[in-house]
C-alpha positions as CSV (number, residue, x, y, z in Angstrom):
1,X,20.0,-17.0,-10.4
2,X,23.8,-17.0,-10.7
3,X,26.0,-15.3,-8.1
4,X,29.7,-14.4,-8.2
5,X,31.4,-12.4,-5.4
6,X,34.7,-10.7,-4.8
7,X,35.7,-9.7,-1.2
8,X,38.5,-7.1,-0.6
9,X,40.7,-7.2,2.5
10,X,41.1,-3.4,2.4
11,X,39.3,-0.7,0.5
12,X,40.5,2.9,0.5
13,X,38.5,4.5,-2.3
14,X,35.1,2.8,-2.2
15,X,32.2,4.7,-3.6
16,X,29.0,5.6,-1.9
17,X,25.9,7.6,-2.9
18,X,26.3,11.2,-4.2
19,X,30.0,10.6,-4.9
20,X,31.0,10.0,-1.3
21,X,34.0,7.9,-0.5
22,X,33.8,4.8,1.7
23,X,36.8,3.4,3.6
24,X,36.8,-0.3,4.6
25,X,39.5,-1.0,7.1
26,X,41.0,-4.5,7.7
27,X,38.5,-6.8,9.4
28,X,35.5,-5.2,7.8
29,X,33.4,-6.5,4.8
30,X,33.9,-4.9,1.4
31,X,32.3,-7.1,-1.3
32,X,31.0,-6.9,-4.8
33,X,28.4,-9.4,-5.9
34,X,27.5,-10.0,-9.5
35,X,23.8,-10.8,-9.8
36,X,22.7,-12.5,-13.0
37,X,19.3,-13.5,-14.2
38,X,17.4,-11.7,-11.5
39,X,13.7,-11.0,-12.3
40,X,13.3,-8.2,-9.8
41,X,13.0,-4.7,-11.4
42,X,16.3,-2.8,-11.1
43,X,15.0,-0.2,-8.7
44,X,14.0,-2.8,-6.2
45,X,17.4,-4.6,-6.1
46,X,19.2,-2.3,-3.6
47,X,16.2,-2.7,-1.2
48,X,16.3,-6.5,-1.7
49,X,20.1,-6.7,-1.2
50,X,19.8,-4.6,2.0
51,X,17.1,-6.9,3.3
52,X,19.2,-10.0,2.6
53,X,22.2,-8.4,4.4
54,X,20.1,-7.6,7.4
55,X,18.6,-11.1,7.4
56,X,22.1,-12.6,7.3
57,X,23.2,-10.6,10.3
58,X,20.1,-11.3,12.3
59,X,20.1,-15.1,11.6
60,X,23.8,-15.4,12.3
61,X,23.7,-13.3,15.4
62,X,20.3,-13.5,17.1
63,X,21.6,-11.6,20.1
64,X,21.2,-8.5,17.9
65,X,17.4,-8.8,18.3
66,X,17.8,-7.2,21.8
67,X,18.7,-3.9,20.1
68,X,16.0,-1.3,19.9
69,X,13.7,-1.6,16.9
70,X,14.2,-5.3,16.8
71,X,17.8,-5.4,15.5
72,X,19.3,-4.2,12.2
73,X,17.2,-1.6,10.5
74,X,17.2,-0.3,6.9
75,X,17.4,3.4,6.1
76,X,15.8,4.0,2.6
77,X,17.3,3.4,0.2
78,X,20.6,1.8,1.0
79,X,21.9,2.0,4.6
80,X,22.0,-0.5,7.4
81,X,21.3,1.2,10.7
82,X,20.6,0.6,14.4
83,X,17.9,2.4,16.5
84,X,20.3,5.2,17.6
85,X,20.8,6.3,14.0
86,X,24.3,4.9,13.7
87,X,25.3,3.5,10.3
88,X,26.5,-0.1,10.2
89,X,26.9,-0.4,6.5
90,X,25.7,0.5,3.0
91,X,24.6,-0.9,-0.3
92,X,25.4,0.4,-3.8
93,X,24.1,-1.3,-6.9
94,X,25.0,-0.6,-10.5
95,X,23.6,-2.0,-13.8
96,X,26.1,-3.7,-16.1
97,X,25.5,-5.5,-19.4
98,X,25.6,-8.9,-17.7
99,X,23.4,-8.1,-14.7
100,X,23.8,-6.0,-11.6
101,X,26.9,-5.4,-9.4
102,X,25.8,-5.1,-5.8
103,X,28.5,-3.5,-3.6
104,X,28.2,-4.2,0.2
105,X,30.2,-2.5,2.9
106,X,29.8,-3.5,6.5
107,X,31.6,-2.4,9.6
108,X,32.5,-5.6,11.4
109,X,35.5,-4.8,13.5
110,X,35.6,-1.0,13.3
111,X,33.7,2.0,12.0
112,X,35.0,5.0,10.1
113,X,34.2,8.5,11.1
114,X,31.4,10.0,9.1
115,X,31.0,13.7,8.7
116,X,27.8,14.8,10.5
117,X,26.7,11.2,11.1
118,X,27.1,8.4,13.6
119,X,28.6,5.0,12.8
120,X,29.0,1.7,14.6
121,X,30.4,-1.8,14.0
122,X,29.3,-5.3,14.7
123,X,31.9,-5.6,17.4
124,X,30.5,-2.5,19.1
125,X,27.0,-3.9,18.9
126,X,28.1,-7.2,20.6
127,X,29.5,-5.1,23.4
128,X,26.3,-3.2,23.7
129,X,24.3,-6.4,23.9
130,X,26.7,-7.8,26.5
131,X,27.9,-10.6,24.2
132,X,31.4,-11.9,24.2
133,X,32.4,-13.1,20.7
134,X,35.5,-13.9,18.7
135,X,36.2,-11.8,15.7
136,X,33.6,-12.3,12.9
137,X,35.3,-12.8,9.5
138,X,34.1,-11.1,6.4
139,X,34.0,-14.4,4.6
140,X,31.5,-15.9,7.1
141,X,29.2,-12.9,6.7
142,X,29.5,-12.8,2.9
143,X,28.6,-16.5,2.6
144,X,25.5,-15.9,4.7
145,X,24.5,-13.0,2.5
146,X,24.9,-15.1,-0.6
147,X,22.8,-17.8,0.9
148,X,20.0,-15.3,1.5
149,X,20.2,-13.9,-2.0
150,X,19.6,-17.4,-3.5
151,X,15.8,-17.0,-3.0
152,X,14.5,-14.1,-5.1
153,X,11.2,-12.7,-3.6
154,X,8.4,-10.8,-5.3
155,X,8.2,-7.0,-5.2
156,X,5.3,-7.2,-2.7
157,X,7.4,-9.4,-0.4
158,X,10.3,-6.9,-0.6
159,X,8.0,-4.0,0.1
160,X,6.3,-5.6,3.1
161,X,9.5,-6.7,4.8
162,X,11.4,-3.5,4.0
163,X,8.7,-1.4,5.6
164,X,8.6,-3.7,8.6
165,X,12.4,-3.3,9.1
166,X,12.5,0.4,8.0
167,X,14.3,3.0,10.0
168,X,11.6,5.4,8.6
169,X,8.4,3.4,8.9
170,X,5.0,4.7,7.6
171,X,3.8,7.6,9.7
172,X,7.3,8.8,10.7
173,X,8.2,12.5,10.0
174,X,11.3,13.1,8.0
175,X,13.2,16.0,6.4
176,X,14.9,15.9,3.1
177,X,16.8,18.4,0.9
178,X,15.5,19.7,-2.4
179,X,18.2,18.8,-4.9
180,X,17.6,22.0,-6.9
181,X,17.2,24.7,-4.2
182,X,18.9,23.0,-1.2
183,X,16.0,23.9,1.0
184,X,14.8,21.5,3.7
185,X,11.3,19.9,3.3
186,X,9.2,18.3,6.0
187,X,7.0,15.3,5.2
188,X,5.5,12.1,6.6
189,X,6.3,8.6,5.3
190,X,3.5,6.9,3.5
191,X,5.3,3.8,2.2
192,X,7.0,2.6,-1.0
193,X,5.8,3.3,-4.5
194,X,5.7,0.9,-7.5
195,X,9.4,1.5,-8.3
196,X,10.7,1.3,-4.7
197,X,10.6,5.1,-4.3
198,X,9.7,6.6,-0.9
199,X,6.2,8.1,-0.9
200,X,5.8,11.0,1.5
201,X,2.9,13.2,2.6
202,X,3.7,16.9,2.7
203,X,2.0,19.5,4.9
204,X,-1.0,21.2,3.3
205,X,-2.0,18.0,1.5
206,X,-0.7,16.1,-1.4
207,X,2.2,13.6,-1.7
208,X,5.6,13.4,-3.3
209,X,7.9,10.6,-4.4
210,X,11.6,10.6,-3.4
211,X,13.9,8.7,-5.6
212,X,17.5,9.7,-4.6
213,X,17.0,12.6,-2.2
214,X,19.1,12.8,0.9
215,X,17.1,12.3,4.1
216,X,18.2,14.0,7.3
217,X,17.7,13.0,10.9
218,X,14.8,15.1,12.1
219,X,16.3,17.4,14.8
220,X,14.0,20.3,14.3
221,X,11.2,21.1,11.8
222,X,11.8,23.5,9.0
223,X,10.4,26.9,9.5
224,X,7.1,27.8,8.0
225,X,7.5,28.9,4.4
226,X,10.1,26.2,3.6
227,X,9.9,24.8,0.1
228,X,7.0,22.3,0.2
229,X,6.6,21.6,-3.5
């Protein structure tokens, strides 16, 4: 597989899911990686890139394993998190004629404020772990991510490792929004489907596939009578 990468020193109009903007301040990682000749199905590539990014951080900074949950977690489908629910970074992949562009944003030195969500940085995590470190450069992290991407796994390998490192492991209750009605729906995670979608069990029996729905932190359960289709 062929890899090309571009890393920006500053990004002010980065794009996230659902049209959100993403700001990468100096010292943080904002990179685009051109993946060519990959054999993984397109829908599994964001999960794979997220796994490789988490692996790169955990192998480069083993002190992070002392964080709850075993270190860096993955929130389906494209966020890197820690156990407190704070976002460390995100992945956004787009199909192009010559392959896939994987965008990676990581908070290394600082974290932007997110409306209604918590965020963190690698620097803050070192402080939480009681580790004194010099500044980590974006180039070092990017080179480690590229090294992880050189070995392309099977779909089954991605599924198994993603669920092991998932912020929403099988059995966990989650709430998501119905894209059409805006209502909140309660379900329980079952696992990943054949296309990398999140399979959930809904109250009353049955299951549903989530492909791009927005999952919320479960603070309180929806009232009885909420949309459960």
